[in-house]
DRENDO-1510 file (C-alpha; in Angstrom, 1 decimal, always signed):
<recs>
REC; n; res; u; v; w
REC; 1; MET; +0.0; +0.0; +0.0 .
REC; 2; THR; +1.2; +3.5; -0.9 .
REC; 3; ARG; +0.4; +6.4; +1.5 .
REC; 4; HIS; -0.1; +9.6; -0.5 .
REC; 5; TYR; +0.5; +13.2; +0.7 .
REC; 6; ASN; -2.7; +14.5; +2.3 .
REC; 7; PHE; -3.2; +18.3; +2.3 .
REC; 8; CYS; -6.8; +18.1; +3.6 .
REC; 9; ALA; -8.0; +20.9; +5.8 .
REC; 10; GLY; -9.8; +18.5; +8.1 .
REC; 11; PRO; -10.2; +15.7; +8.8 .
REC; 12; ALA; -6.5; +15.9; +8.2 .
REC; 13; ALA; -3.4; +13.8; +8.0 .
REC; 14; LEU; -2.3; +12.0; +11.1 .
REC; 15; PRO; +1.2; +10.9; +11.9 .
REC; 16; GLU; +2.0; +7.6; +10.3 .
REC; 17; SER; +3.6; +6.3; +13.4 .
REC; 18; VAL; +0.4; +7.0; +15.3 .
REC; 19; LEU; -1.7; +5.2; +12.8 .
REC; 20; LYS; +0.7; +2.2; +12.9 .
REC; 21; ARG; +0.5; +2.0; +16.7 .
REC; 22; ALA; -3.3; +2.2; +16.6 .
REC; 23; GLN; -3.3; -0.5; +14.0 .
REC; 24; ALA; -1.1; -2.7; +16.2 .
REC; 25; GLU; -3.3; -2.2; +19.2 .
REC; 26; MET; -6.6; -2.3; +17.3 .
REC; 27; LEU; -7.6; -5.9; +18.3 .
REC; 28; ASP; -5.6; -6.2; +21.5 .
REC; 29; TYR; -4.8; -3.2; +23.6 .
REC; 30; GLN; -1.6; -4.0; +25.7 .
REC; 31; GLY; -2.6; -7.6; +26.2 .
REC; 32; ARG; -6.1; -6.9; +27.4 .
REC; 33; GLY; -7.7; -8.9; +24.7 .
REC; 34; LEU; -10.0; -6.1; +23.4 .
REC; 35; SER; -9.8; -2.9; +21.5 .
REC; 36; VAL; -9.8; +0.5; +23.1 .
REC; 37; MET; -13.1; +1.3; +21.2 .
REC; 38; GLU; -14.7; -1.7; +23.0 .
REC; 39; MET; -13.7; -0.5; +26.5 .
REC; 40; SER; -15.9; +1.0; +29.1 .
REC; 41; HIS; -15.1; +4.6; +29.5 .
REC; 42; ARG; -15.2; +4.1; +33.2 .
REC; 43; SER; -12.8; +1.1; +33.2 .
REC; 44; ASP; -9.4; +1.4; +34.8 .
REC; 45; ASP; -7.8; +0.9; +31.4 .
REC; 46; PHE; -9.5; +3.8; +29.8 .
REC; 47; ILE; -9.2; +6.0; +32.8 .
REC; 48; ALA; -5.5; +5.5; +32.6 .
REC; 49; ILE; -5.5; +6.4; +28.9 .
REC; 50; ALA; -7.6; +9.5; +29.6 .
REC; 51; GLU; -5.4; +10.7; +32.4 .
REC; 52; GLN; -2.2; +10.2; +30.5 .
REC; 53; SER; -3.6; +12.0; +27.5 .
REC; 54; GLU; -4.6; +15.1; +29.6 .
REC; 55; ALA; -1.2; +15.1; +31.3 .
REC; 56; ASP; +0.7; +15.0; +28.0 .
REC; 57; PHE; -1.5; +17.8; +26.6 .
REC; 58; ARG; -1.0; +19.9; +29.7 .
REC; 59; ALA; +2.8; +19.3; +29.5 .
REC; 60; LEU; +3.0; +20.3; +25.8 .
REC; 61; LEU; +1.2; +23.6; +26.3 .
REC; 62; GLY; +2.3; +24.3; +29.8 .
REC; 63; ILE; -1.3; +24.6; +31.0 .
REC; 64; PRO; -1.4; +26.2; +34.5 .
REC; 65; ASP; -3.1; +24.4; +37.3 .
REC; 66; ASN; -6.0; +26.8; +37.5 .
REC; 67; TYR; -7.3; +25.7; +34.1 .
REC; 68; LYS; -9.5; +22.7; +33.4 .
REC; 69; VAL; -9.2; +20.6; +30.2 .
REC; 70; LEU; -12.5; +19.3; +28.8 .
REC; 71; PHE; -12.7; +16.5; +26.2 .
REC; 72; LEU; -16.0; +17.1; +24.5 .
REC; 73; GLN; -18.2; +16.0; +21.6 .
REC; 74; GLY; -20.1; +18.2; +19.1 .
REC; 75; GLY; -17.2; +19.7; +17.2 .
REC; 76; ALA; -15.8; +23.2; +17.7 .
REC; 77; SER; -19.0; +24.7; +16.3 .
REC; 78; LEU; -20.9; +23.6; +19.3 .
REC; 79; GLN; -18.8; +26.0; +21.3 .
REC; 80; PHE; -20.4; +28.9; +19.4 .
REC; 81; SER; -23.5; +28.0; +21.6 .
REC; 82; MET; -21.8; +26.7; +24.7 .
REC; 83; LEU; -19.6; +29.7; +25.2 .
REC; 84; PRO; -22.2; +32.4; +25.6 .
REC; 85; MET; -24.4; +30.0; +27.7 .
REC; 86; ASN; -21.5; +29.5; +30.0 .
REC; 87; LEU; -20.1; +33.1; +30.1 .
REC; 88; LEU; -23.1; +35.4; +30.0 .
REC; 89; GLY; -24.9; +34.3; +33.2 .
REC; 90; ARG; -23.8; +37.5; +35.0 .
REC; 91; GLY; -24.9; +39.9; +32.2 .
REC; 92; GLY; -23.0; +41.8; +29.6 .
REC; 93; SER; -22.5; +41.0; +25.9 .
REC; 94; ALA; -20.2; +38.8; +23.9 .
REC; 95; ASN; -17.7; +40.7; +21.9 .
REC; 96; PHE; -16.3; +39.4; +18.6 .
REC; 97; VAL; -13.4; +40.1; +16.2 .
REC; 98; HIS; -14.6; +38.8; +12.8 .
REC; 99; THR; -11.9; +37.8; +10.4 .
REC; 100; GLY; -13.5; +35.2; +8.2 .
REC; 101; ILE; -16.1; +32.4; +7.8 .
REC; 102; TRP; -15.6; +30.8; +11.2 .
REC; 103; GLY; -15.9; +34.1; +13.0 .
REC; 104; LYS; -19.0; +34.8; +10.9 .
REC; 105; LYS; -20.5; +31.5; +12.0 .
REC; 106; ALA; -19.8; +32.2; +15.7 .
REC; 107; LEU; -21.6; +35.6; +15.2 .
REC; 108; ALA; -24.5; +33.9; +13.4 .
REC; 109; GLU; -25.0; +31.4; +16.2 .
REC; 110; ILE; -25.1; +34.0; +19.0 .
REC; 111; ASN; -27.5; +36.0; +16.9 .
REC; 112; HIS; -29.7; +32.9; +16.5 .
REC; 113; LEU; -29.7; +32.4; +20.3 .
REC; 114; GLY; -30.8; +36.0; +20.7 .
REC; 115; LEU; -28.1; +36.8; +23.2 .
REC; 116; PRO; -26.4; +40.2; +23.5 .
REC; 117; HIS; -23.3; +40.7; +21.4 .
REC; 118; HIS; -21.1; +43.4; +19.9 .
REC; 119; LEU; -18.8; +43.4; +16.9 .
REC; 120; ALA; -15.5; +44.8; +18.3 .
REC; 121; ALA; -13.6; +44.7; +15.0 .
REC; 122; SER; -13.9; +43.2; +11.5 .
REC; 123; SER; -11.7; +42.5; +8.5 .
REC; 124; GLU; -14.6; +42.5; +6.0 .
REC; 125; SER; -13.5; +45.9; +4.6 .
REC; 126; ASN; -10.3; +44.4; +3.2 .
REC; 127; GLY; -12.0; +41.1; +2.1 .
REC; 128; HIS; -10.5; +39.2; +5.0 .
REC; 129; THR; -6.9; +39.6; +3.6 .
REC; 130; ALA; -5.5; +41.2; +6.8 .
REC; 131; VAL; -6.5; +41.1; +10.4 .
REC; 132; PRO; -7.8; +44.4; +11.9 .
REC; 133; PRO; -5.0; +46.4; +13.6 .
REC; 134; HIS; -4.9; +46.1; +17.3 .
REC; 135; GLU; -6.1; +49.7; +17.9 .
REC; 136; ALA; -9.2; +49.0; +15.8 .
REC; 137; ILE; -10.5; +46.5; +18.4 .
REC; 138; VAL; -13.0; +48.5; +20.5 .
REC; 139; LEU; -15.0; +46.5; +23.1 .
REC; 140; SER; -18.4; +47.5; +24.3 .
REC; 141; ASP; -18.7; +48.9; +27.8 .
REC; 142; ASP; -20.6; +45.8; +28.9 .
REC; 143; ALA; -18.2; +43.3; +27.3 .
REC; 144; ALA; -18.3; +39.9; +29.1 .
REC; 145; TYR; -15.6; +38.4; +26.9 .
REC; 146; LEU; -13.8; +38.9; +23.6 .
REC; 147; HIS; -13.9; +36.1; +21.1 .
REC; 148; PHE; -11.5; +35.7; +18.1 .
REC; 149; THR; -10.4; +33.0; +15.7 .
REC; 150; ALA; -6.6; +32.7; +15.8 .
REC; 151; ASN; -6.4; +31.1; +12.3 .
REC; 152; GLU; -9.2; +31.1; +9.7 .
REC; 153; THR; -8.9; +27.7; +8.2 .
REC; 154; ILE; -10.8; +28.5; +5.0 .
REC; 155; GLY; -9.2; +31.9; +4.2 .
REC; 156; GLY; -5.7; +31.2; +5.5 .
REC; 157; LEU; -5.8; +34.4; +7.7 .
REC; 158; ALA; -3.9; +34.3; +11.0 .
REC; 159; PHE; -3.4; +36.7; +13.8 .
REC; 160; ASP; +0.1; +38.0; +14.2 .
REC; 161; TYR; -0.6; +39.3; +17.7 .
REC; 162; THR; -2.7; +38.3; +20.7 .
REC; 163; PRO; -5.6; +40.8; +21.2 .
REC; 164; ASN; -5.7; +42.8; +24.3 .
REC; 165; ALA; -9.2; +42.2; +25.8 .
REC; 166; GLN; -9.9; +45.4; +27.7 .
REC; 167; ARG; -13.0; +47.6; +27.8 .
REC; 168; ARG; -12.5; +51.3; +27.2 .
REC; 169; ASP; -12.2; +52.0; +30.9 .
REC; 170; GLY; -9.2; +49.7; +31.1 .
REC; 171; THR; -10.8; +46.7; +32.8 .
REC; 172; ASP; -9.9; +43.3; +31.5 .
REC; 173; VAL; -12.4; +40.7; +30.2 .
REC; 174; PRO; -11.6; +37.1; +29.4 .
REC; 175; LEU; -10.1; +36.4; +26.0 .
REC; 176; VAL; -11.7; +33.5; +24.2 .
REC; 177; CYS; -10.1; +31.9; +21.2 .
REC; 178; ASP; -11.0; +29.3; +18.5 .
REC; 179; MET; -7.7; +27.6; +17.9 .
REC; 180; SER; -9.1; +24.7; +15.9 .
REC; 181; SER; -6.5; +24.9; +13.1 .
REC; 182; SER; -3.5; +26.2; +14.9 .
REC; 183; ILE; -3.4; +24.6; +18.4 .
REC; 184; LEU; -0.2; +22.5; +19.1 .
REC; 185; SER; +1.5; +24.0; +16.0 .
REC; 186; ALA; +3.7; +26.3; +18.2 .
REC; 187; PRO; +4.3; +27.2; +21.9 .
REC; 188; LEU; +1.5; +29.1; +23.5 .
REC; 189; ASP; +1.0; +31.2; +26.7 .
REC; 190; VAL; -2.3; +29.8; +27.9 .
REC; 191; SER; -2.4; +32.2; +30.8 .
REC; 192; GLN; -3.3; +35.0; +28.4 .
REC; 193; TYR; -6.6; +33.4; +27.7 .
REC; 194; GLY; -9.8; +32.7; +29.6 .
REC; 195; ILE; -10.9; +29.9; +27.3 .
REC; 196; ILE; -9.2; +28.2; +24.3 .
REC; 197; TYR; -11.1; +25.6; +22.3 .
REC; 198; ALA; -10.2; +23.5; +19.3 .
REC; 199; GLY; -11.8; +20.8; +17.2 .
REC; 200; ALA; -9.5; +17.8; +17.0 .
REC; 201; GLN; -9.5; +16.9; +13.3 .
REC; 202; LYS; -6.5; +19.1; +12.3 .
REC; 203; ASN; -3.6; +18.9; +14.8 .
REC; 204; ILE; -5.0; +16.7; +17.6 .
REC; 205; GLY; -6.6; +13.6; +16.2 .
REC; 206; PRO; -9.7; +12.3; +14.3 .
REC; 207; ALA; -13.0; +14.1; +14.1 .
REC; 208; GLY; -15.5; +13.7; +16.9 .
REC; 209; LEU; -13.5; +15.3; +19.7 .
REC; 210; THR; -13.2; +18.9; +20.8 .
REC; 211; LEU; -10.8; +20.1; +23.5 .
REC; 212; VAL; -11.7; +23.1; +25.7 .
REC; 213; ILE; -9.2; +24.7; +28.1 .
REC; 214; VAL; -11.1; +26.9; +30.6 .
REC; 215; ARG; -9.9; +29.0; +33.5 .
REC; 216; ASP; -11.3; +28.0; +36.8 .
REC; 217; ASP; -13.0; +31.3; +37.6 .
REC; 218; LEU; -15.1; +31.0; +34.4 .
REC; 219; LEU; -16.7; +27.8; +35.4 .
REC; 220; ASP; -19.4; +29.6; +37.4 .
REC; 221; GLN; -20.5; +32.3; +34.9 .
REC; 222; ALA; -23.2; +30.2; +33.3 .
REC; 223; GLN; -26.8; +31.2; +32.5 .
REC; 224; SER; -29.6; +29.5; +34.4 .
REC; 225; PRO; -31.0; +27.2; +33.4 .
REC; 226; ILE; -28.5; +25.5; +31.1 .
REC; 227; PRO; -28.5; +21.9; +29.8 .
REC; 228; SER; -26.4; +19.8; +32.0 .
REC; 229; LEU; -24.4; +18.5; +29.0 .
REC; 230; PHE; -23.5; +22.1; +28.2 .
REC; 231; HIS; -22.3; +23.3; +31.6 .
REC; 232; TYR; -18.5; +23.6; +31.9 .
REC; 233; ARG; -18.6; +23.2; +35.6 .
REC; 234; GLY; -20.5; +19.9; +35.6 .
REC; 235; ILE; -18.4; +18.6; +32.7 .
REC; 236; ALA; -15.2; +19.5; +34.6 .
REC; 237; GLU; -16.4; +17.9; +37.8 .
REC; 238; ALA; -17.3; +14.7; +35.9 .
REC; 239; LYS; -13.8; +14.7; +34.3 .
REC; 240; SER; -15.5; +15.0; +30.8 .
REC; 241; MET; -17.6; +11.9; +31.5 .
REC; 242; VAL; -21.1; +13.2; +32.2 .
REC; 243; ASN; -22.0; +10.8; +29.4 .
REC; 244; THR; -19.9; +8.5; +27.3 .
REC; 245; PRO; -17.1; +10.5; +25.6 .
REC; 246; PRO; -15.6; +9.8; +22.2 .
REC; 247; THR; -13.3; +7.2; +23.6 .
REC; 248; TYR; -11.4; +6.1; +20.5 .
REC; 249; ALA; -10.8; +9.7; +19.4 .
REC; 250; TRP; -9.5; +10.5; +22.9 .
REC; 251; TYR; -7.1; +7.5; +22.7 .
REC; 252; LEU; -5.8; +8.6; +19.3 .
REC; 253; ALA; -5.4; +12.2; +20.5 .
REC; 254; GLY; -3.3; +10.8; +23.3 .
REC; 255; LEU; -1.1; +9.0; +20.8 .
REC; 256; VAL; -0.6; +12.3; +18.9 .
REC; 257; PHE; +0.4; +14.0; +22.1 .
REC; 258; GLN; +3.0; +11.3; +22.8 .
REC; 259; TRP; +4.3; +11.7; +19.2 .
REC; 260; LEU; +4.7; +15.4; +19.6 .
REC; 261; LYS; +6.6; +14.9; +22.9 .
REC; 262; ASP; +8.7; +11.9; +22.1 .
REC; 263; ASP; +9.2; +11.9; +18.3 .
REC; 264; ILE; +9.2; +15.7; +17.6 .
REC; 265; GLY; +10.6; +16.9; +20.9 .
REC; 266; GLY; +7.9; +19.4; +21.8 .
REC; 267; LEU; +6.2; +22.5; +20.4 .
REC; 268; VAL; +9.4; +24.6; +19.9 .
REC; 269; GLU; +10.7; +22.0; +17.5 .
REC; 270; MET; +7.2; +21.6; +15.9 .
REC; 271; GLU; +7.0; +25.3; +15.3 .
REC; 272; ALA; +10.4; +25.3; +13.6 .
REC; 273; ILE; +9.3; +22.5; +11.2 .
REC; 274; ASN; +6.0; +24.3; +10.5 .
REC; 275; GLN; +7.8; +27.5; +9.7 .
REC; 276; ARG; +10.1; +25.8; +7.3 .
REC; 277; LYS; +7.2; +24.2; +5.5 .
REC; 278; ALA; +5.3; +27.4; +5.2 .
REC; 279; ASP; +8.3; +29.4; +4.1 .
REC; 280; LYS; +9.0; +26.9; +1.3 .
REC; 281; LEU; +5.5; +27.0; -0.1 .
REC; 282; TYR; +5.0; +30.7; +0.2 .
REC; 283; GLY; +8.4; +31.3; -1.3 .
REC; 284; ALA; +7.5; +29.2; -4.3 .
REC; 285; ILE; +4.2; +31.0; -4.7 .
REC; 286; ASP; +5.8; +34.5; -4.4 .
REC; 287; ALA; +8.5; +33.6; -6.9 .
REC; 288; SER; +5.9; +32.7; -9.6 .
REC; 289; ASP; +3.6; +34.8; -11.7 .
REC; 290; PHE; +1.5; +31.8; -12.2 .
REC; 291; TYR; +0.4; +31.3; -8.6 .
REC; 292; ALA; -0.7; +33.9; -6.1 .
REC; 293; ASN; -1.8; +34.1; -2.4 .
REC; 294; PRO; -4.1; +37.0; -1.4 .
REC; 295; ILE; -3.2; +37.3; +2.3 .
REC; 296; ALA; -1.1; +40.2; +3.8 .
REC; 297; THR; +2.3; +38.8; +4.6 .
REC; 298; PRO; +2.2; +39.3; +8.4 .
REC; 299; ASN; -1.1; +37.4; +8.5 .
REC; 300; ARG; -0.3; +34.4; +6.3 .
REC; 301; SER; -1.3; +31.2; +8.0 .
REC; 302; ARG; +1.4; +28.5; +8.5 .
REC; 303; MET; -1.4; +25.9; +8.7 .
REC; 304; ASN; -3.6; +26.7; +5.7 .
REC; 305; VAL; -2.1; +28.2; +2.5 .
REC; 306; PRO; -4.7; +29.2; -0.1 .
REC; 307; PHE; -3.5; +30.0; -3.6 .
REC; 308; VAL; -5.0; +30.7; -7.0 .
REC; 309; LEU; -3.8; +30.1; -10.6 .
REC; 310; ALA; -3.3; +33.0; -13.0 .
REC; 311; ASP; -5.9; +31.2; -15.2 .
REC; 312; SER; -8.7; +29.7; -13.2 .
REC; 313; ALA; -9.7; +27.6; -16.2 .
REC; 314; LEU; -6.8; +25.4; -15.3 .
REC; 315; ASP; -8.0; +24.7; -11.8 .
REC; 316; SER; -9.7; +21.4; -12.7 .
REC; 317; ALA; -6.6; +20.1; -14.6 .
REC; 318; PHE; -4.3; +21.2; -11.7 .
REC; 319; LEU; -6.4; +19.3; -9.2 .
REC; 320; ALA; -6.7; +16.2; -11.4 .
REC; 321; GLU; -3.0; +16.0; -12.1 .
REC; 322; ALA; -2.1; +16.7; -8.5 .
REC; 323; ASP; -4.4; +13.8; -7.4 .
REC; 324; ASN; -2.8; +11.5; -9.9 .
REC; 325; ALA; +0.6; +12.5; -8.5 .
REC; 326; GLY; -0.4; +11.5; -5.0 .
REC; 327; LEU; -1.0; +15.1; -3.8 .
REC; 328; LEU; -4.5; +14.9; -2.3 .
REC; 329; ASN; -7.2; +17.3; -1.2 .
REC; 330; LEU; -5.8; +20.5; -2.6 .
REC; 331; LYS; -9.2; +21.9; -3.7 .
REC; 332; GLY; -10.0; +25.2; -2.0 .
REC; 333; HIS; -13.2; +25.6; +0.1 .
REC; 334; ARG; -16.3; +26.0; -2.0 .
REC; 335; SER; -16.8; +29.5; -0.6 .
REC; 336; VAL; -13.5; +30.9; -1.9 .
REC; 337; GLY; -12.4; +28.5; -4.7 .
REC; 338; GLY; -8.9; +28.1; -5.9 .
REC; 339; MET; -6.5; +25.8; -4.1 .
REC; 340; ARG; -5.6; +25.3; -0.4 .
REC; 341; ALA; -2.7; +23.3; +1.0 .
REC; 342; SER; -3.1; +22.6; +4.7 .
REC; 343; LEU; +0.3; +22.1; +6.3 .
REC; 344; TYR; -0.7; +20.7; +9.7 .
REC; 345; ASN; +1.8; +19.1; +12.0 .
REC; 346; ALA; +1.6; +15.6; +10.5 .
REC; 347; VAL; +2.2; +16.9; +6.9 .
REC; 348; SER; +5.9; +16.3; +6.3 .
REC; 349; GLU; +8.5; +18.5; +4.7 .
REC; 350; ASP; +8.7; +15.9; +2.0 .
REC; 351; ALA; +5.1; +16.4; +1.2 .
REC; 352; VAL; +5.7; +20.2; +0.8 .
REC; 353; ASP; +8.7; +19.6; -1.4 .
REC; 354; ALA; +6.7; +17.2; -3.6 .
REC; 355; LEU; +3.9; +19.8; -3.9 .
REC; 356; ILE; +6.4; +22.6; -4.9 .
REC; 357; ALA; +8.0; +20.3; -7.5 .
REC; 358; PHE; +4.6; +19.5; -9.0 .
REC; 359; MET; +3.6; +23.2; -9.0 .
REC; 360; ALA; +6.8; +24.1; -10.9 .
REC; 361; ASP; +6.2; +21.3; -13.4 .
REC; 362; PHE; +2.6; +22.3; -13.9 .
REC; 363; GLU; +3.5; +25.9; -14.5 .
REC; 364; GLN; +6.2; +25.0; -17.0 .
REC; 365; ARG; +3.8; +22.8; -19.0 .
REC; 366; ARG; +0.6; +25.0; -18.6 .
REC; 367; GLY; +1.8; +28.5; -17.9 .
</recs>
């Protein structure tokens, strides 16, 4: 069997060594005579898996003791509802920085819920090609928290700074961040945030799992009543087992955390690899008149690289030939078109080199 290079934006590539270990343990986990996906989530075996996974995740990100880590279902999009339900119980409004489709979806959901909110800044005026400057973010006087998307997966727009979540009177509010497509790609100061959340299917593991890092003082801000399966406090007290969690996805995430620690050496090393990959691809795009990337240089994502061809009539041929060459899932999101190469942690430098070589060959033949 030949493994091809997978540039999918999610569900995304997983480390091959992780897949091989899961394959080896599929039928018989460490001599127990059953698969992890067949275990009770309350068994000693799975509790050990869960605890080790959380410990490794905490170690990778240096998560302080006054934060809880929740392993949830529902995808990151469910947090668009859970966040305001958990943070607006004491009044005030949710504030947002809108920099693309996922920020727009978060706004649409709170509008659907009929909860108070305020647009603190937006990049709509520049077509979401650059994030708003820091000074353009103006919170409402009643801001309960500030939400932003660190990396817009679809548009390839990334923040090059951490927003300062302060009202005009200088008082701080919790900073809430959707890090679905950038978490674990580089070191992170968790203490700057009130809540970080991320869907798993990019840098953590398979789809079906969402991780939420929440500061302890935000566990008691919920509206009343709130569904018990939505309440951060109850989920934290139950150690993410109010009901049956996505056990196999949790196990695979734990294997990815071990890979990052043991095989890569941690997030400093991972960031250096990711920077090299991105620099190579953006360098190839910028050196060509045949390819182009629309994003302002400071805000170019290391994880998701959208690009277009000078002649869009060649898009179908590019994608078909790339697929035949073993370069998979390069089609851009339907809302923006063009191409997109997602360079998540498990995408190797060899994969990027192969893509660049293909792009050069295609340009020579078709340009």
